N, C-alpha and C positions, 0 to 999 in steps of 0.2 A: 525330241530326244535325238533324232537323227542328226540334227546339225550341231548340237553339243558334242557328240561323240567325234564328229568330223572336225570341229575346233580343237578338240582335245588331241587328235592325232595329228592335226597340222602343226601343233604349237611345237612339238619336239623337232619336226622335220624343219620349221623355220629356224629354231635354235641350232640345228645341225649345220644348216646353210650358213647361219651367221658365224657359226665356229669355223667353218671352212673358210670364208672370206676373211675372218680375222687371221687365220693361219696364213693364207696367202698373202695378206697385207703385211703381217709381221715378217715374213720371210723377206718380201720386197724391201722393207723398212731396214732390216738389217743388213742386206746387201747393199743398199744404198749407203747407210751409215760407214761400212766398209770401205767403200769408194770415197767419201768425204774424209776420211781419216787417212786415206792414202793421198789425197790431194795435198792436204795439210801437211802431211809427212814430207812430200817433195818441196813444199815450200819452205819448210823448216830447214831442209837440207842445204837448200840455196842460201840460207842464213846461218850456215855452219852450226845449226842447233842439234848436234848429234844424238844425245840423250832424249830429246823431245821427238826426235824421228824414230828411235827405237821404241819408244812408249806408244808411239802413234801406229807403229807397224803391229805392236802386239795387240792394241785396241782394234785395229782392223782385222786382224786374225780372229780374236775373240769374237767380233760381231758377225763374221762369216761362219764361224763354229755355231754360233746361235742360230743363224739362218738355216744352216745344215740339220741341226738337231730338230728345230721347229718342222722343217720339210720332212725329215725321215720319220719323227714320232707323231706328227699331226697334232701338235699341242702347243700352246703359248705358255705353258707352264714351265719354266726352265730352272734347273738346279743352279745353286750358286756358284759352284765351281766343279770341274770334271778332272778326273784323274787321266792319266796317259792311256789307261786301259779302255776307259770310258770313251775317250775321243777316238781311239783306234776302232771301237766297235761300230761307229757310224761314219768314219771316214773310209775304212776297209771296204773294197769290192772285190769281185772275182778278177775284174780288169786291172784294178790298181790296188796292190797291197796296203799302201797308204803309211807304211811305217816311216818313210822318210819325211812325209808331211807332218806326222805326229811328233817326231822327233824335233823337227824344225819349229813347230808351234810350242812345244815344251820348253826348248832352249831359248827362244825368244822371250817367253814368259818368265823364265829363270832370270836371264840376263838383265831384263827390264825391271824386275823387282830387286834387284842389288842397289843398296842406297845410292852408291856413288857411281854404280855402272863400272863395268870391267874397262879400265882406262886403256889398256892396250887395245881393245876392241875398238873403242869410240875415238881413239887418237888417229886411227887410220882411215882416211876419207874413203879408200877403196872398199873398206869393210861395209861401210854405210851405203855405198852404191850397191854392193852385192846383196846386202840385207833388203834394200828396196825392190831389187829385180827378182830375188826368190820370193818375197812376199807378194809381189804382183803375180808371179807364176802360179802359186799356191791359190791366191784368191781367183784367179781366172778358173783354174782347175775345179775348184769346189763350186764356183758359180755356174760353170757350164755344167756340172754334175746336177745340180739342182734343176736347171733349165731342161735338160735332156731327160731327166727321170721324173716325169709327173707322178706325184704319189698321193694324189687326191683321191679319196675314195668315193666311189659313185654311189648315190642314192636314188 
C-alpha cells in the first residue's frame, strides 16, 4: 500500500515537472519564432516587399507576446486574441510602464490588418527601416525581460 501511495503522489509531481518543461520549451520556441520572422522580414526588405515586411514584424511581435504571456502566466494555453489592456497588464512593470510598447504593437497590428496597407506608410522605405529597428528594440526588451525574470515556480 505504501508504494501505491508514493506512486500516486509522484504522478502529479511528474505532471507538474512536465508542464514546467513544456512552459519553458514553448517560451523558447516562441522567442525563436520571433527571431525567424525578423530574419525573414529583413530578407523581404532587401527585396522591397514592404507589406510582407510589415506583416512579418507583426507576427514577430505576436510570437514574443505569446512567449511573454506563457512566461508570466506559466501556462501553455493561450487566448485567441488580446486587447490593448490585456497586453499592457503583462508588458507593464514598475521599471517600464510599457505603454509605448503596447501602442507600438497595437499600431502594427492595425496597420498590417488593413487590406492594402497604408500606402503612404509603405511607400517610404525609411518608414520600413524605422519599423524594423523599433520592432527589434521591442523584441530585445521583452526577450531580456523573460531571461532576467525567471518565473518558474519551485516545487
